[in-house]
N, C-alpha and C positions, 0 to 999 in steps of 0.2 A: 698559663690559661685562663683561669679564672680572674684576675684583674686583667687581662684583655678584652672577657666579657662585658666586667664592670662597667669599663669606660663605654662597649660598643653598646649596653644595654642603657647609659646615660642619654646617649644621642639619638635612641630609638623610642625615648619612654612616653612619647607621645603617641606612636603606633602600637605600644603594647598598651595602653590606657584605654583606647577607644577600639582593639582588637574584638573581636566579633565572637571569642570564648567569654569576653564579660557576661555577667547579668545585673541589667540595669533594674533600679524596681519599679521604676514609672513604667515598664512592658511588661505587657501581659504571656508575654510566651516564659514558662517558664524552665525551660530547657537548660540546662546549665553543661559547660567542658568539664566542673572539677573533676577531681578524684571522688570516690567513696570515703565517706569519713564513718569513723566510729560514732557508735549512739551515746557513749559518755565521753565527753572533753575533761584532758586533765585538772584535776580540782586542782584549785591554788589555796598556799596557806598565807595569802596575805592577811595579817593580822589589822584589827580593827585599832589601835592604839598606832598602829604605824599610817593607814592609811584611811582615810576617811571615805565611809559607805555611803554616805548623804546621796540620794539619787539626784540628777540634773531635770528641772521639767521638760517635761517632753512637748514641743511645740504642738500645734494643731493647726497650724495652716503652713501653706509651700511659699510663705513670704519670707523676708529676712528673719532669723532666727533670733528672738528677744532673750537675752541671758537677767535673768528676775533675780539672781544673786546679787552682791554690792558688788559695785563694779572696780572697789578701791583694789579688787586679788589681783589686777594686772597691772598694778603699779610695784605692787609688793611681791616681785618674781616668786619669792620663796622657794628658791632653788637651793633644795639639801645636799649639804656636803658629806653625811655620812651614806655610806652604802647599804642597800637591803637585802637578805639571800632567802631568796624563796625557789622551793624546791631544787634546791643546790644552785640555781642559779643567783649569781651575787651581778644585782643591780648597782651601779656606780652614779648613773645619773637620775633623779629624781626629780619629775615638775609636777607640782599641785598647783590648784587653784591658780592657774593661769586661764584666758583668755584671747586668743590671737583670731581679728577680725580683720576686714578691710582699712581700716585707721593704723591698727599697729601689726602691720603683717611680717611679724619676726615670727618666721616659724622654723623647728628645729630640725635640724641637718647634722646625722652622730653617727659613730660606727661603734656606740658602747652600748651597753644594756641598760635600756631604760624603762623606766616606770612614768607613765600620764596618769594621775590620780586630780579627779574631782575638777578639769578642765573642761573649757569649752574652745573649741575650736571651728570657728563661723567664720569662713572663708571659703564660699561655695568655688568649684572649681579649678583651686590650687592646692597645693601640696604643702601640709599643716607638717606631716613628718615624712623625712627619707632617714631610714636607719638601714646603713649599707654592709655592715655586718652583725651587730648586733642581735642580741632579742627584748623584740619591745612587750610590754605592758598596760593595756589602758584598763583604766579601773575609774565607775561614775562619773562618767566623762560622755560630752556631747560631740559628736564628731561630724562638723557639717563641710570638710576639707577632705582632701585627698592621701591617702598615705600608700608611702613604699616600703617595703621590710624584704629586706633578702635573708636575712634570718629570723627564726618564728613569730608569732608576736599571739599573744593572751590576753582576750579582751573581756569583761565581766562585768556585767551592770551597767552598760552603754548604752548608748544610742548613734544609730550609725544610718549617715545623711548622704556619706560620699563615697568614694571608690576605693577598696582596699587590694592593691594589688602585693601578691606577697611569693618569693621565689622558693619557700621552704615552707611550714604548716602555719596556717590561722589556726587557731582553739577559740570556741565560743561557746559561752556558758550558757544557759535558756534563760537567763533574765534579761538577757539584750535585747533590745527591741531595733528594729530599722525601717525607713521609708524613705521619703523621696530621694533622689538620683542616688538611692546604694548599688553599688556593682561590685564585684567580687572577683578578679583571678589570682589564682593562687593553683602552687605547685599542691597541696591536699588540704582538706578541712577535718577537723574533727571536734564534734557538738551534739549535744543531745537537744540541742534548741529544733525544736518539732517543724516551728514557722519557718524557721530558715532554711532547714533542708528541705520543706517542700518547695520552695523559693526558687533554693539551688538546684530543683530536682536530681535532685543524689539518690541514687542506685546502686545495688550490687555489680560486680565486674562480670564482662560477661568473657567467657571460655571460649577461644577460637587456637587450634592445633596446641593446646597445652596453655597458652599464654592468656594472661588476665591483661582486659581491654577495659579501659571506663567510658571510650568514645566508640563509638560506632559509626563514621560518616560513609554510607552507601547511596548510592543514586541522585548525588548533589550538585549542585552546579553553585560554586562559591566565588562572588567576585569581590568581596572586601579582602583588608587583611589581616591572616588569624596568627595566633601566637599558640602551639598546642605546648602545656607543662605535664602530661600524663600521658599513660597509654593508652592510644591512638588507634585505631583499624581501619583505615581510609580503602574504600573499593569503590569501582567503576561511575567516579567521583572527575568534576573538573574544576580545577580552580584559574582563575582570569583573575590578575592585577598588573598592572606594569609597575609598580610601585615597588624598591627598592628592600628588598627586607619582608616581603608581602606574606610569604610564609614559611612559620618560622617554627622549629622543633628546641623545647629547652626543657628537659628532663632529666634529672637527677639519676644515673644509670635504670634507665626507661627504656620501652623497647615498644616502637610502633613502625607499623607495615603499611604501605603503599603498594596497590596492586589493582590492575587495571584501570587504570587513572590516567589523567592528562593536565600535569604541571603549566598549563600558559602563563608562568609567574616565577619569581625569584622567589629560590629556596635556600634559608638558613636553616641550617642544622650544627646550635650550640653546646647539644649534649645530649645523655643517653645512645641510644641504640635505633637506629633507621634502615626498615631493610624496604629496596623499592624491586616491583618485580611486574613485568608484562606492562608498563604505563611509557608515557611520553613524556621527556622532558625539553621544556622551551622555554631558556629562559635563564637568569643566573645563579650562579650554585658558590655557597661559602659555607665550607664546613669546620666543625669544631670537634666533631662527634665521630663517632663509630658507624659506618654508613655503607650498606650493602648492594649493590648495584650489580645483577647478574646482565647477560647478554642477552636475555629477552628486553630489555629496553632501551628505547629510541631515543636517540639525540638528535632532536632536531637544529637544521643551521639556526638558529635563533639562541639555542645552548651555549653558554660559557660558561669557564671559572672566572669566577671573581678573584682576579689576586691584585687589584688596587694595594698598593704597599705593601707587596707581598704578603697580604693576609693570607691568602690559601697556602702559599711554600713554608709560610712559619708558623703554619695552624699545627696542634698538636692532635687533630684528629687524624682517620687511618681511614682509609676507603678501602674495601674489598669488593672485587669485579675480577670478570671474566670478557668484561664489553670492550671490544678492542678499540672502539673510538674515542669511548673513556679512557681507555688506557693510553692511546696513542694525544690524547689533551692533556694528561696528567704529565705524561713524559715530555711535553713540549715545556711545560712549566716549571719540571723540576722534582716534582710530588713523585713518592712512592708509592706504590698502591700494593694492594696482597692478597694471593689465591683467595677463591672462593672455596669456603673450608670444608671439606670428603670427612665426615661419618661413616667410623666403623671399616672392618676389613670386607663385609657383606653389601656395602652400600656404596655406590661410586657414584658420584655428583657432580654433574661440571665439568667435565672435565674434556681431554681429547686423547682420546686412546688411538695409539700410531705403532703401536706391538701388538703381535698376534696375540690372544687370551684363549689359556685353555681350564675350564672348568671340568671339576672331578665329578665322580657321583653324587659324591658329599657335599658338593658345591651348592650353594642358596644365595644366589647373586642379585640385585636390582643396581641395574645402569640408570640412572637419570639424568634429562637434561644434558645429555652430552654426545660429543662429534666421535664415531668410531670408524677409524682409516685403516682397521685393518682385519687380519681375519677373528673371530671368535668358534672356538672348538667346543661346543658344550657337551657334555655327559650328564651332567646333572640336571638343576633347575636355574631358569636363568628369565630375568623380565628384563626387557628395555621399557622403560617411560622416558618417552618424548626426545627420542635420540633421535641422530643424524646419520644414515650410512651413506653416505655421498660425495658426489665429486671426486671419486676412486678411480683410478685405471689397475684394473689388477689383469692376470695371467694366471692361466693354469695350461699344463703341456701334459697330455695323456702320453700313456704309452701303446695299451691298446684299448682300442674305438668299445668293443664290449666289455669289458671288466671295470674301466674306471668312474666311476661316480664322485662325482666332488661338488663342494659347496664354495663359492668365491669370498661372499660375506658370513654368513654362519654356516658350519655344518652339525646339525645338529643330531644327538642321538639320544637326547633328555628330555626335557621338557621346556620347548622354548616360547615364549611370552613377548607380542611386543604388541605395545600402547602408544597412540599417539607418536608414531617415532616418520620417518622420513626417508627412504632409499631412492637416492634421485642425483641424475648426471653422473650416474658409472658407465664407463666402459669396459666391456671383457672381452677378453683373446681368449683363445683356446686352439689346442688342436689335438685331435684323440682323446675328446674328452667328449662326459656324459654330465652335464653340469646344471645347477642353479645357481642363484645369485645369492640364494637361500636353498639349502639340501634340507628336508624332511625325511632321517632315514627310516627304514623299517623298523617299526615298533615304539618310534618316537609320536611326539604330538606337537605340535603346534597349533599357536592361538592369535590371531591377527587382530586386532581392536585399534580402528580409527589411523590407521598406518598408511603411508602416499609410498608408493612406485611412480615415479615420477621421472619420463627422460632419457632413461635410459637405453644402450644401444650396445652393438655387436662391434668390435672395433676388426680385428684379422681374427679370419677363423678359418679350418680345415680342418674336416674332417671333424667337426665338433657340433653337440647338442646344447643347444642355451637355455636356460630355462630363469625369469625371474624365480618360481620356487617350483623345484623338481620333489613331491612330494610322493614320498613311500611309505608314508604312517598315515597318522591318523591326523585330521586337524580338526581340534576342539572347539574352536570358534572362528568366525568369519566376519565383523561387522564393520560398517561403517569405515571402508578402506577406499583408496584411491590406484587403478593405476592406469596410468595417465602418458603419451608421448612416447612409449616404449616400441624401440623396432629391435627385435632379435630375432636375426635370419636363423632359422632353426633348418637342421639336416633331417630329414625322415618327420617332414610334419611334427615336428612337437610343439607342443602347445606353450603357453608363455604360463599355463600353471598345467603341470606336468600330471601324467599318468597317477591315478590313486588305483588303491586296490579294490577287487571285487566288494567284498565286504564289507566295504568301509562308505559311507553316504559323506557328500561334501555339504555342509548346510549352509551358505552367503547368505547377511544379510547386509542391507541398506549402504552400498559400495556403489563406488563408478570407479567405470573402465573404459577409457576413451583415447580414441588417436593411436594405437596401438596397432604394427603393421604385421602381427603373426595372432592364428587362435588367441583366443583367451583361456577357456578352459578347454580342455579332454579329460573325461571323466567317467566311471563307469556306473557311478551311482551319486545324484547334486539333487541338491533341492536348493533354490533362490530366492530370497522375498526382497523388498523394496531397493533394488538394487539398478542403477543406469549403467547400457552399453552405448555408447557413442561413436561413429566413426571409427568403428577397429574392421579395417578393410585390407585385402588381398591384393595385389595390385600387380600384374604380370603382362607388359605392353610388346613383349617378344613373340614371333611367331611358334616358335615353341619348334623339337624336332621329331619329326617322322618317327614312327614307331613305338608312340603311345607315350603314356605317362599318368601320375595323379593329379586334379590341383586339390588344393583345399575344399573344407566342404564346413557349412556351420561355425562361420570368425567370429561369432561369441561362444560360441556353448557347442560341444560336441559331446553326448552322450549317450549312453543306452538306456540309463532309464532318469529321467529328470521330471520336476516338478518346478515349477513357474509362476510365484505369486506377486503378485503388486511390483510390477518390473518394466522397464522402460530401454527400446530398441532402437537406437534411431543410428539410422548412414551408416551400418552394418553392411560387409557384403563380399563379393570379390568380383572384380574386374579383371577379366585374362582373354589375351588373343592367342592363347595357344590352341594350334588347330589340330592336334593329336592326341589331347587328353582324351582316353577313354572311363575313365573313374574320376568321380568328384564334381566338383563344380556346383551343384545344388545346397541349401540352404545356408541364405546369405548372412540371416542370423542365428537359427539356431537350425541342428539337424540332430535328430535323436529315434530312436528304435520303439522307445515306451514314452509318451510324453501327457502331463498333466500341463495345462497354463490357465492361468484365471487372474481377470482382473489387471491385467497388464497390457502395453503398448508397444505398437511398432508399425514406425515411420521412416519414412526414406531407406527402407534398405534394396540391396542391391543385389542379382545374381545376373551380370554380363558374360559370358563369355562366347568365342566362337567355332570352337569342335563341335565338329557331327557324327563323331565315334562314340558318340554317349546320349543314351536316350534322356535321361535327367539332369543333362546341363543346363546350367541357366533357367533353374526353374525353384518354387519357394524360396521368394526372394528373402521372407520374414521367417517362413518355417517350410524345412523337407521332415516329413513323419511317418514312421509305417504305421504304428497304432499310436492315436492319441486322441485327447481328450481334449477343449480350447472353449472354453467360456467366458462373458464378460469383460472382452479383452476390443480392443481401439487397434484398427489395423490402414496406414493411412501412407499414401506415396510410396508405395511399396514397388519395383520397377523388375520384370524379368524380360533375359532377351537371348537370343539364340536363331540364327539362320536358319533350321530346321523348320520343315512345316511337314503338316499333315490333316488331311480332313479329317472332320470330326460331324459320323452322321448321326440319328437321333439314338436316343439307348436303345428303343427300342427293335432296331435293326443290328444293332451291332454288338458281334461276340468275339471277343481277341483270346488267342494261344498265349498258353503258358510263356513261351517264352518274349512274347512281348514286354510284359510285367509294366504294360500299360505306358508304355514310356513316350513322354510328351514334351520335349525340347521348349524352351523357352517358354512357359505357363504355369499357371497357378503362383503369379506375385505375391499372393498374402499366403495360402496354405497350398502345398503338393504333399497327400498323401497316396498310401500305398495298402494299405489294410483299413481295421475297422476305424471309424473315425465319428468321433461328436463334435458339431460345430456348434452349439448355444450360445443366444445372446451376446452375439459382437455385434460392430460398427466396422465397415469395409470402405474408406473413401479413397479414389483418385487412383487405385492401382494400374499400372500399366504392364501388359504384358505381351512381347510382340506374335506370339503365337496366341492360340486360341485361350480360355479359359482363364480372363484378366484378372479374376480375385483367386477361385478355389477351384484345382482341379483333382479331382476324387476317382483312383482305380481300386476296385476289388477284386478279389477272384475267391468264390467261396469251392473248398473240396469238400469230400466226405467227411476229411479230420478238422476242417476250418472254416466258420460262419463270419462271416465278416460282413458287419454293415455299415452302411452310410446314412446321419443322421445329420441334417442342417435346419434347423430352425430357429423362430425368434430373433434372427441376422439383420442389419442393416446396411444393402448396399448401395453406396452413392458416386456417381462420376467413376465407375471402374470401366476401364477399355481396353480391347484386345482385336485380335484379328477376325474373333466369332466367339461369340457369348461369354458370359458374365463366368457363368459356373459350367464345368464338363464335368457328367459324371459318366465312368464308363466298367464295364464288370465281364466277365468269365467266369466260366465254370458250373457251379449249381447256379440257382436262384438265389439272388440280395433282398434282404429287406434295405428296401431305400425311404426314407421319411425327409422330404423336404418341404416345410411347411411354414406358416404364420411368418416370413420373411416380407423384408420391406424393399423396394428396387426405386433407386430415380435415376435416372441419365446414364441409365451402363451399356454396355456393349451388348445388344440381344440380336438374335438373327432374327427380322421381323418384315415386314412389307405395310405400307402406309400410301393409302391415297385419299384425294380432296377433292370435291364438288362445290364451284366457285359459279354464283349467278354472273347472266351476262354482263348488266350494267348495275353499278351501285350510284346511290345518289346520297351526297353528303348531309349529314344529320337525319337520315334517316335509317334506321334499323333492318340491317341484310342478315338474312340467316344461311351460314356456310355447315356441310356434313362431311362424311368421310369413314373408310374401314380401314380398320387395323389389325391386324394378324401377326400370331408369333409361330415360329417355324417348328423350333427345337421344345415344345412346352416341357418335355421329361426330364430337362435340365432345372426345372424353377416346379415352385407352389401350383398344385390344380388348382387354385384360384384365380390365378395371376393377372388374369385379362377382366375378373370382376372388378380389381382393386386397383385397377388402370386408370388413371387419369390424365388430361390429356392439355399442355400448358399452350397457350395461343399466346405468339410475340408479333406483336407489329413493329416494324421495322427495328425489331432485333429487343424490343424493349416487353416483357410480360403485359399481356392485355387481362386477361384472368384464365384463371382452372376450371376445366367442367369435368365431369364424371363420364359423360358419354361422347362421342365425337360428333357434336352438333354444335355450334357456338351463334352470336349474332354479335355485328359492330356496328359500329354507326362513325362513318369516317363524318370529319369536321372540318376538311379542306378538299382541294382536287390535285393538292402533292401527289406524288405515288406513292401507292403502300405495298410493301413488303410482306405478306401474311404468313406466319410459320406455325406450325402447329411440330409438338414431340409429344408424344406419348411421355408419361411420369416416368416409368420405368426402364426408358432406353433412349439412348446417344441418339436413335434414326430421326431426322425432322424431314420436313416433306414444306415449302414453300410457291408461293404464287404472288404475282404482279397484280395491281390490283390499281387502276387511275378512275378514280368517281368522279362525277358528274355534278358541280353544285347549281343551284336555282339562285341568282340573286332577287331579292325581292324586298324595293323600299319602298316607307311610304315618304312623301314629301313633306319639307317643313308646313305649319299652319300658320298664318294669321286670319284673327277670327276677332272680330266685335259684338259684343254682347248685344243679342236680338236681330244681330243679322243674318245673311245666307252665306258661307263661307264654303269650300272646295277642297273633299280629301279624294288624294288624288296616289296613287300608286304604280309603281312600273314592275314589269317582273322578266329577267332573261335569266339565260341557261350559261353555263361556262362553255360548253361548245358552239356556244353564237348564237342557236337556232330561236326563230320568231315564235313568237307564244301568241294565241288567238283561242284561245279555250279557255275554260273555267270561269269563276267565278269570285270575288273578294267581299268580306266581309270587316266591318270594325269593331274593336272595342276601345272605352270611353274607360279611365279609372277602371280595369279589368271588365268590364259589363259591357257583353254587346249591344250593339246601338240597335233599335227596335222602331215602328214605327207607333205613334202617339196615340192612334186612336184604333188599329187591329193588333198589334204588338206584337207584330211578324216580322223579320230580321229584314235591314235594309242591306240589298247585296250589289257588289257594280260589277258590271261584265269587263271581262278580258278584252282588249281588242289592239291588235298591233303592242300589246305587252304592255297594255295601258287598261287602268281601270281607276274612275272617278267617280265621285260622289258628293251631289248637293245636300248640305245639312245647316237649319237654324241655331243657331249657338244661342245654350240659354243661360239665364244670368249663373246659371252654378258653375261652368268653365271659369279658371282663372290658370296663373302661369304655374299651378301646380298639379295639373290636369295632367295625364298621361294617357295617351291614342296611340295604338297601335292597328295593325290589320293582317290578316289573315287571308290567304289565298287556300279555297278549301280543299282543291285536288281534284285529281279523276283519273283514269284508266292510265292517262299516260305522263303522269306530272303527280309525285309527292303534295302531301299537306306542306305549307313552311309558314312561318309567320315572320312580319317585318320587324326593323326595327323600332322601337317605342320614341315617339317626339312628344315635346312639350311646346303647347301652342303659345304662339304670342299674343296676349290679349289687350285688345285697346276699349274704352267705354266711354261714354257720352260725357260733354263736360257739366261737369256737377256744377248748381246755382250756389251762390253766397248766399248764406242765412240770416236773419235778422231777428234779433231779440231785446225792446227795450220796452221801458213803463214810463207812460205820460205823467208829467206834474200834473197835481189838480188842486181849485179852488173851490171852499166849502164854507155854511157857515155851522156853529154849532145847532144840532135838532135836524138838519136838512140831510136829502143823500145826493152822492155825487158819483157821478160814473166814471172808472179808471180802466182805460182801454190799455191791452199788453202786445202788442204786435210781435208776432211768432211768424214772420216771413219763410218761406221756405222748409218750414219744420214742419213734417208731412204728419208725426203723429207723437204722441208723447203725453204729459199733462204737465200744467201751469200752479204753483201755490202762490197764492199772495197775504201778504201781511201790511197790515198798517199801523203804523204802530205798537208792531209785536204780534199782534192779533190776529188770526189766518180769518180771511174774511171769504165764504162761503160762496159758492158759483151760484147762476142761478137755479138750477136743480136743487140745490141745499146741499151740494156736495162741498167739502174742503178743498177741491180743486177742481179744475176746469178741463176737461179734452180738446190738448189742439184738433182744428177742423178747417182753419182754413190760415189767413194772413195775422188772423190777430183774436183775440178771447177778452170779452168785455166782463166787467166785473163791478155791482152796484153796491155801494156802501155809505150805508148809513151814520151820519158823524153823531156819535153822543151828543147829549144836550149838555153834559155837566164837562165837556171838552172843551178848554181854555183857548182862547184865540192865541195863534203861533202858528209854528210847523213840526212837523211831524214826519217820521218814514215812511216812504214806502217801498216796499220790497217784493220782488216778481221772481219766484224762482218755475226754471225749467228740468222736467228729467224724462229720460226717453233711454232706459236700458242703462248704458255708464257715460252718457252723456248727461252732464249738467250744467244747465246756462244759468247764471243770474243778472238781474238787473234791478237798479235804486232810481227813486226818484221822491220828492216830496209833497206833502198835504197841509195844504195854507188855510189854515182857519182862520176865520175873522171875527 
């Protein structure tokens, strides 16, 4: 195998040199995958008279390294013929004073023990030395090439600037330095070189399950090829790489573990021991090592055994497995597999148990990861861990109905613990037998943890009662278990979980019970928390036989004393068409004598029955209880139904005899109680009852020896529906304390009346007030202040318009469309509606065209949606939000309405423009409301503007004389003119530096300086007015 491996490694050397487990000196990441090394490397006995200890000059840059010694040494190869023995190793190949560079690439390939002394390997990126088998020693040398060794290598007093790959141990002394391009991939390293240890990230091993691991790969995704050469523990990681041999394990006599991981890559196991558990393999696989793959490993369709050239078939590696798919694939290519190991007599792991097993009282057995297809008779201590007791067809034939008690899978008379186990897809057949899939006998103890009982069924049954767990002893732990899709048709209403002793309290935590067709629990004393009961139902769709009978009750739990904390009950219940049953049929989810519930959820539970012989049938879909306390829980979509009816008067006038027991079938969808009850801080939503009491029905009877009270406080009732009322309270006997307070109600069935007062005519865009009256008939069923807390929801065309505190509200229609006004008290589902057709006033301001300074006409028209003529009222106008008034008196300018029209003549001011907004207002009167028209932006026209002219005339003068200079300012109504001659400002006649424009021209008088020589000079005139600026030029000729 070793020779095969060497050939294989030679072909894949580049991959290994570039593997992610190497450490490169140019990287800032100091994480290393090398083994832990010794603090003190093995000492060298290299003598100074044999090998020179002169240090090679260390380069100071990353450029090509220059050898500062005599270059002639590379020509005198100086390969010694005599061998040297150091530390018991005879070195037969000694190379001294040599340089290997890109000009004379004469690298060394050997299988001997070799010494490299005082040499320079100066060819970056190439293999300067390959030693296939021997020991290598490098002393006083500069290594700027790669080195590959399959035996040990000793490095002293040298400089390392290349890659070192070693399948054995690398020994490095403290005098050795390293730098640019240095990397190391070794099976193990021994050094006291502090800097090297820090660079490689060398650390102490981590102990897991008694094994030392030098690498922990956890919660990582690795996409590059990688080779592990030491103990590595891989957990919850993913490898993604399509390259062949991308994931390699090559460690002599070492161990690695892969668990909870996904290998989307090619797996090559070259040496050592590799365990693969709870993982997924999706790629090629070639094995030369000892590999353990159990049945928890998934092989995808991309998994294959790489048998190219019979490489897998001829491998010396061994596969230990109980994985059926892997066994099949190995058989297809003729490769032997070995059974998974079993340790000791008391620990049984990873086996199929097909023969019955008996454990004596002194026995202490652990069965792990196994399949059990036989019966276990336990008299001692047994723990089943991650075992499957599934897919069995079992038969028990009894002799006498009353005496035979059996267990199909386990008959426990000692201590039985099930952890992470599966009891699934079993079929149990029985006759004349009282049995359970697991029988926990008297004085026996059972512990269930994270165990699943799913899809179990009853086949041929005759005079038999079959349970999944038949408990006659104690259950010390019941945590995180599942009971799903079990159908055990039992005789004499035995539950899925059988009877428990009176003195024993069954504690159940964090478990799931779903889709079972029989009652889940029947116990004397029980406490349950953190669990889910979903869709456990009894369904009987036949008519039944006259003469009576009993229907199941409490399909999730039936108990004498029960505590429920933080549980969910969804879609449990009874659906029966039995017409003659005289008992049962109540408590779709829970039926208890004494009950405490806290912080739990009851949804979609049902009690739907047909019998009229039973006064409690079809009641309490969530809970049917005698004495109870229910706190901080949610009740939603629970439903009860029964064809029986009963008139419910108010509590003040009702008194029942003892024989009735408050019977009211089809009532109390959420809670049906017949004794002392406290219901506090719960939420009740969408409850449905065919009879009265959509949510809570409570009946109490107080006598001289027992006082029963009713407390219903701090609850929320929403959308609970029935034939009459949401809460019904009935009493008989001595006076009872009834406290119903601080509850919140919304959209519930309440026996009440509602009226509305609607005005005769309503106009669009006009506020209209509507009033009404509201009364509750059975106020004694509810809070004393319920009317004070009632609000009224106002709907317009079925859309919520507003909510008011008193039955008085205002609407403002915007169209003449028919409106359905509906009023509903917030507490009740009662609704009162009225149909209204509003009248609209159409008031329009016509488009406006106006000329500045001229008179324009403002015209409006007004009509109604009833097409009646309007000849009353007057109109005023607003311009830019301000009312138009007379400019002299300040009075508002009105226009009278005649034949639906109002007109006002108005002179347009200069301030109007096309951004001006105008609207009209109809003032309103006793017949019609005030309305405002549309907004109009006028179209503005202005008189034609005259063209302006700004010029300055040339002038002629002699030195010392005065000359008049005229500036034409035609159609420039205002502004200033500045005049400059030869760059100097000429003052106006009033002595200012400018002249005001007051006509078509401005005249300046300029005195020509006597010193001014004959010639032409510039005249410049500048006009300014606000942001307007004009310029004109001329010339002054001096003669």
